[in-house]
C-alpha positions as protocol buffer text, in pm:
chain_id: "A"
residue {
  index: 1
  type: MET
  ca { x: -881 y: 1409 z: 297 }
}
residue {
  index: 2
  type: GLY
  ca { x: -740 y: 1058 z: 276 }
}
residue {
  index: 3
  type: LEU
  ca { x: -1010 y: 917 z: 502 }
}
residue {
  index: 4
  type: ILE
  ca { x: -1280 y: 1086 z: 294 }
}
residue {
  index: 5
  type: PHE
  ca { x: -1134 y: 934 z: -24 }
}
residue {
  index: 6
  type: ILE
  ca { x: -1132 y: 589 z: 137 }
}
residue {
  index: 7
  type: VAL
  ca { x: -1498 y: 617 z: 240 }
}
residue {
  index: 8
  type: ILE
  ca { x: -1622 y: 760 z: -92 }
}
residue {
  index: 9
  type: ASN
  ca { x: -1429 y: 553 z: -349 }
}
residue {
  index: 10
  type: LYS
  ca { x: -1431 y: 179 z: -410 }
}
residue {
  index: 11
  type: ASN
  ca { x: -1130 y: 162 z: -643 }
}
residue {
  index: 12
  type: ILE
  ca { x: -829 y: -8 z: -483 }
}
residue {
  index: 13
  type: THR
  ca { x: -585 y: 230 z: -650 }
}
residue {
  index: 14
  type: LEU
  ca { x: -758 y: 529 z: -491 }
}
residue {
  index: 15
  type: HIS
  ca { x: -752 y: 348 z: -155 }
}
residue {
  index: 16
  type: ILE
  ca { x: -375 y: 311 z: -181 }
}
residue {
  index: 17
  type: ILE
  ca { x: -339 y: 677 z: -273 }
}
residue {
  index: 18
  type: SER
  ca { x: -562 y: 767 z: 22 }
}
residue {
  index: 19
  type: PHE
  ca { x: -349 y: 564 z: 262 }
}
residue {
  index: 20
  type: ILE
  ca { x: -42 y: 745 z: 130 }
}
residue {
  index: 21
  type: ILE
  ca { x: -215 y: 1080 z: 186 }
}
residue {
  index: 22
  type: ILE
  ca { x: -294 y: 982 z: 546 }
}
residue {
  index: 23
  type: GLU
  ca { x: 61 y: 859 z: 599 }
}
residue {
  index: 24
  type: ASN
  ca { x: 211 y: 1181 z: 464 }
}
residue {
  index: 25
  type: GLY
  ca { x: -15 y: 1385 z: 690 }
}
residue {
  index: 26
  type: VAL
  ca { x: 94 y: 1190 z: 997 }
}
residue {
  index: 27
  type: PHE
  ca { x: 458 y: 1223 z: 891 }
}
residue {
  index: 28
  type: LEU
  ca { x: 431 y: 1600 z: 847 }
}
residue {
  index: 29
  type: MET
  ca { x: 258 y: 1631 z: 1184 }
}
residue {
  index: 30
  type: ALA
  ca { x: 534 y: 1424 z: 1344 }
}
residue {
  index: 31
  type: ILE
  ca { x: 798 y: 1653 z: 1195 }
}
residue {
  index: 32
  type: ALA
  ca { x: 613 y: 1961 z: 1320 }
}
residue {
  index: 33
  type: ILE
  ca { x: 586 y: 1835 z: 1679 }
}
residue {
  index: 34
  type: GLY
  ca { x: 890 y: 1605 z: 1681 }
}
residue {
  index: 35
  type: ASN
  ca { x: 1079 y: 1789 z: 1952 }
}
residue {
  index: 36
  type: GLN
  ca { x: 787 y: 1784 z: 2194 }
}
residue {
  index: 37
  type: MET
  ca { x: 662 y: 1432 z: 2125 }
}
residue {
  index: 38
  type: PRO
  ca { x: 933 y: 1181 z: 2020 }
}
residue {
  index: 39
  type: MET
  ca { x: 687 y: 890 z: 2058 }
}
residue {
  index: 40
  type: MET
  ca { x: 475 y: 1042 z: 1782 }
}
residue {
  index: 41
  type: VAL
  ca { x: 778 y: 1037 z: 1551 }
}
residue {
  index: 42
  type: ASN
  ca { x: 828 y: 668 z: 1622 }
}
residue {
  index: 43
  type: THR
  ca { x: 459 y: 604 z: 1554 }
}
residue {
  index: 44
  type: ALA
  ca { x: 485 y: 788 z: 1221 }
}
residue {
  index: 45
  type: ILE
  ca { x: 784 y: 577 z: 1120 }
}
residue {
  index: 46
  type: LEU
  ca { x: 593 y: 262 z: 1212 }
}
residue {
  index: 47
  type: LEU
  ca { x: 298 y: 382 z: 1003 }
}
residue {
  index: 48
  type: ASP
  ca { x: 539 y: 441 z: 711 }
}
residue {
  index: 49
  type: LEU
  ca { x: 652 y: 80 z: 736 }
}
residue {
  index: 50
  type: PHE
  ca { x: 296 y: -54 z: 751 }
}
residue {
  index: 51
  type: VAL
  ca { x: 185 y: 148 z: 450 }
}
residue {
  index: 52
  type: SER
  ca { x: 488 y: 48 z: 245 }
}
residue {
  index: 53
  type: VAL
  ca { x: 426 y: -321 z: 323 }
}
residue {
  index: 54
  type: LEU
  ca { x: 59 y: -275 z: 230 }
}
residue {
  index: 55
  type: VAL
  ca { x: 143 y: -110 z: -101 }
}
residue {
  index: 56
  type: LEU
  ca { x: 404 y: -373 z: -188 }
}
residue {
  index: 57
  type: GLY
  ca { x: 162 y: -652 z: -97 }
}
residue {
  index: 58
  type: VAL
  ca { x: -111 y: -514 z: -321 }
}
residue {
  index: 59
  type: PHE
  ca { x: 142 y: -459 z: -600 }
}
residue {
  index: 60
  type: PHE
  ca { x: 277 y: -814 z: -587 }
}
residue {
  index: 61
  type: ASN
  ca { x: -73 y: -965 z: -564 }
}
residue {
  index: 62
  type: LYS
  ca { x: -174 y: -772 z: -876 }
}
residue {
  index: 63
  type: LEU
  ca { x: 138 y: -895 z: -1054 }
}
residue {
  index: 64
  type: ALA
  ca { x: 68 y: -1255 z: -955 }
}
residue {
  index: 65
  type: TYR
  ca { x: -289 y: -1220 z: -1079 }
}
residue {
  index: 66
  type: HIS
  ca { x: -182 y: -1097 z: -1422 }
}
residue {
  index: 67
  type: PHE
  ca { x: 118 y: -1326 z: -1475 }
}
residue {
  index: 68
  type: HIS
  ca { x: 14 y: -1680 z: -1397 }
}
residue {
  index: 69
  type: ASP
  ca { x: 258 y: -1970 z: -1398 }
}
residue {
  index: 70
  type: ASP
  ca { x: 9 y: -2184 z: -1592 }
}
residue {
  index: 71
  type: SER
  ca { x: 188 y: -2146 z: -1924 }
}
residue {
  index: 72
  type: SER
  ca { x: 397 y: -2461 z: -1869 }
}
residue {
  index: 73
  type: ASP
  ca { x: 82 y: -2661 z: -1784 }
}
residue {
  index: 74
  type: ILE
  ca { x: -79 y: -2560 z: -2110 }
}
residue {
  index: 75
  type: LEU
  ca { x: 233 y: -2656 z: -2306 }
}
residue {
  index: 76
  type: SER
  ca { x: 244 y: -3003 z: -2150 }
}
residue {
  index: 77
  type: LYS
  ca { x: -106 y: -3076 z: -2283 }
}
residue {
  index: 78
  type: LEU
  ca { x: -8 y: -3014 z: -2646 }
}
residue {
  index: 79
  type: LYS
  ca { x: -19 y: -3310 z: -2883 }
}
residue {
  index: 80
  type: ASP
  ca { x: 140 y: -3365 z: -3228 }
}
């Protein structure tokens, strides 16, 4: 389902939600077959880390876009 959402939608928020859906699916699969395949569990944990870094990166980029540090530059141009 997550891959279908990524292909169909162009909104970045829905892409993040889709990556989380894929990540949760891999995590649940790793829990289900964890005793037979310990390497799959390690791969799921690695995918968790990658997705969390991706989500935090998008979040901080959006924050930086909305809150510029240009306010002090504008104040220095003011005249009496």
